[in-house]
C-alpha positions in Angstrom: -1.8 8.1 27.1 -2.9 8.0 30.7 -6.1 7.0 32.3 -7.4 9.8 34.5 -10.6 8.7 36.2 -12.1 7.1 33.1 -10.8 9.9 30.8 -8.1 9.4 28.3 -5.8 12.4 28.3 -2.7 13.3 26.3 -0.6 16.4 25.9 -1.3 18.2 22.6 0.4 16.6 19.5 2.7 19.6 19.1 5.8 17.4 18.4 4.0 15.3 15.9 2.6 18.3 14.0 6.0 20.0 14.1 7.6 16.8 12.7 5.2 16.6 9.8 5.6 20.3 9.0 9.4 19.9 9.1 9.1 16.8 6.9 6.9 18.7 4.4 9.4 21.6 4.4 12.4 19.3 3.8 10.6 17.6 0.9 9.7 20.9 -0.6 13.3 22.0 -0.4 14.3 18.7 -2.1 11.7 19.3 -4.8 13.0 22.9 -5.3 16.5 21.4 -5.5 15.5 19.2 -8.4 13.8 22.0 -10.4 16.9 23.3 -12.1 17.6 19.8 -13.3 14.1 19.6 -14.7 14.8 22.7 -16.8 18.3 22.2 -18.0 19.8 18.8 -17.3 20.2 16.1 -20.0 19.1 13.6 -17.4 15.7 15.3 -17.0 13.8 12.1 -16.6 15.7 11.2 -13.3 15.0 14.6 -11.9 11.3 14.1 -12.7 11.2 10.8 -10.9 13.0 12.3 -7.9 10.5 15.2 -7.9 7.6 12.7 -8.0 9.2 10.9 -5.1 9.4 14.2 -3.1 5.8 15.0 -4.0 4.7 11.5 -2.8 6.4 12.2 0.5 4.5 15.4 0.8 1.3 13.6 0.0 1.9 11.0 2.7 2.8 13.7 5.4 -0.3 15.7 4.5 -2.6 12.6 4.6 -1.3 11.8 8.1 -2.2 15.4 9.2 -5.6 15.2 7.4 -6.3 11.9 9.2 -5.5 13.6 12.6 -7.9 16.5 11.8 -10.7 14.4 10.3 -14.1 15.2 11.6 -15.3 11.6 11.4 -14.2 8.0 11.0 -15.1 7.7 7.3 -13.1 10.7 6.2 -10.2 9.6 8.4 -10.3 6.1 6.8 -10.3 7.7 3.3 -7.1 9.6 4.2 -5.6 6.4 5.6 -6.3 4.6 2.4 -5.1 7.5 0.2 -1.6 7.7 1.9 -0.8 4.1 0.8 -0.8 5.2 -2.9 2.5 7.1 -2.7 3.8 4.7 -0.1 3.2 1.8 -2.5 4.8 3.5 -5.5 7.7 5.2 -3.7 10.2 2.4 -3.3 9.9 1.1 -6.9 10.1 4.6 -8.2 13.2 5.3 -6.0 14.9 2.1 -7.1 14.2 2.7 -10.8 15.6 6.3 -10.5 18.7 5.2 -8.7 19.3 2.3 -11.1 18.9 4.7 -14.1 21.3 7.2 -12.6 24.0 4.9 -11.5 23.7 1.7 -13.7 22.1 2.9 -16.9 19.1 4.3 -18.7 17.9 0.8 -19.7 16.2 0.6 -16.2 13.7 3.1 -17.5 12.4 0.7 -20.2 8.9 -0.7 -19.4 10.1 -4.2 -19.6 12.5 -3.6 -16.7 10.6 -1.0 -14.6 7.0 -2.2 -14.9 7.5 -5.6 -13.1 8.9 -3.7 -10.1 5.5 -1.8 -9.9 3.2 -4.9 -10.1 3.2 -5.6 -6.4 2.6 -1.9 -5.8 -0.4 -1.8 -8.1 -1.8 -4.8 -6.4 -1.3 -3.1 -3.0 -3.1 0.0 -4.2 -6.0 -2.1 -5.5 -6.2 -4.0 -2.2 -6.1 -0.9 -0.1 -8.7 1.1 -2.1 -11.2 -1.6 -3.1 -10.6 -4.5 -0.7 -9.5 -2.8 2.5 -10.3 -5.9 4.6 -7.4 -7.7 2.8 -5.1 -4.9 4.0 -6.4 -3.7 7.4 -7.1 -6.5 9.9 -8.6 -3.9 12.3 -8.9 -0.2 11.9 -10.4 2.4 14.3 -10.0 6.0 15.3 -9.7 7.3 18.8 -10.2 11.0 19.4 -7.8 12.6 21.9 -8.2 16.3 22.6 -10.1 16.8 19.3 -7.5 15.0 17.2 -8.0 11.6 15.6 -5.4 9.0 16.3 -5.4 5.9 14.1 -5.2 2.5 15.7 -4.7 -0.1 13.0 -3.7 -3.7 12.7 -2.6 -5.0 9.3 -2.8 -8.3 7.5 0.0 -10.4 6.2 -0.3 -8.6 2.9 1.1 -5.5 4.6 4.1 -7.5 5.8 4.8 -8.7 2.2 4.5 -5.2 0.9 6.8 -3.9 3.7 9.5 -6.5 3.1 9.3 -5.9 -0.7 9.7 -2.1 -0.2 12.5 -2.6 2.3 14.4 -4.8 -0.1 14.0 -2.3 -2.9 15.2 0.5 -0.6 18.2 -1.5 0.5 19.1 -2.4 -3.1 18.9 1.3 -4.1 21.1 2.2 -1.1 23.6 -0.5 -2.1 23.8 0.9 -5.7 24.4 4.4 -4.3 27.1 3.1 -1.9 28.8 1.1 -4.7 28.8 4.2 -7.0 30.2 6.3 -4.2 33.0 3.9 -3.4 33.9 3.6 -7.1 33.9 7.3 -7.6 35.9 7.8 -4.4 38.5 5.3 -5.9 38.7 7.5 -9.0 39.8 10.5 -6.9 42.3 8.7 -4.7 
């Protein structure tokens, strides 16, 4: 952004739009990749979870684009809230799926999986019904007809972010461990 005699100017958001379109295409390719497993694999449940994860990624990307093209602040804020639903559910869903694939199906039991989603459900409730506990400050600035979100988050966002980061790191550790063990089998 530059200040040009009181006017805020910026080159078109071509790269951002291209990135989102590419992200959506990659997620759709990933979703198509999981479809054969949905139809014929004995581990159909894990393919369904991976498909849900891919759909969640598509929803997040689309909601970012919808925010950018929103005609007013209220609609833009609705899209900003909406994108946190798949963001909140994504990491627990990924962890449960990876744990079920590499550790065992017992991770799909409600007694194990549901507690991982409790913080996510609380996040969704906060974002949708008590946004002031999630967004410390939120505004839209229009640049060249596109809405750009400027937001500051509360400490609850930090808690949510750390929790999701830990779940993602644990899922990655499980995948790396399984890869190392399977590599030892072939050596």
